[in-house]
C-alpha positions, 0 to 999 in steps of 0.5 A: 912772708914767714920764713920756711922751716927746715922741715918744711924744705927738707920735706918739699926738696923731697918731694921735689927728688921725688917726683924727678925720680918717678919722671926719670924712671918714666922716661926710662920705662918708655924707650922703644928698642929697635924693631928686627927686621926689614919695614914693611911696605904699605898701601899709600892712600885709603884703605891704609893697611900693610901689604903682605903681613901676616897674622897670627890670629893667638897675638892679635887675640893676646894683644885685644885681651890686653887693649880689653883691660884698659879701663873704660876700654870697649872693644867692638866693630870700628867705625872708621876702618875696613869691614873685620877690623876691631876699634878701641872703644874709649867709654862715653863717661871717659875725659878725653885730653885730646878729643882732636886725636880720636878719628872717629867716634870714641874710637882710638885704635882699631886692629886689622885682620891683617893684625897691623893697627891704626892708633893715635899717639901724641905726634913725638911718640909717634914720630918715635915709633917711627924712627924706632921701625915700629911703625909709619904715618898714616897718610892724612897725618897730617891733614886735619889738626890732632892727628900729628900722631896718628900712624899705622903699628905694623904687624908683631909677628912675635909675642914680644913684639905685640906687647911693645905694640901694646905699649904704644897702644896704652901710650896711645890711650894715655896721651888721648884720655890724658891718663897714666896707666901702666898696664899689668903684664899678663 
């Protein structure tokens, strides 16, 4: 076995440091702030919806516009939710890292008419979203393998809240697809 050259060791060390910096930056960027205000009430069964939500059509449209920027995602009528809900559908050509997290068809999330959303997140991210007050677990989250991260994201009340909800949708997209997409700001 040949000995490492000094320049080879330096190059490997530089790659390791760059990788650690990237991991650190990504971890720093994904922390969730705590959601202000009381925790919204939701139904305990299906349909699982937020009770008394006040939807802002402007905020919902902005959210849909942003979701449509995700690569190989189409906004279409849901295949699993209430009438009027909009599904976030992944292209058939897109490989899935976690197909078990998809609840129906290729729909990884959907927006309800009241502005709340269901989304498939990683189980860890789902717990973080619940702890920070952005989500509650779906009543069926622990009934089927792969659904451990299936949450209801509360209706965003402001544009800033919609930005956080959008980031959670991106997190779900990345989890289900195995990608590391960073969405541009609008």
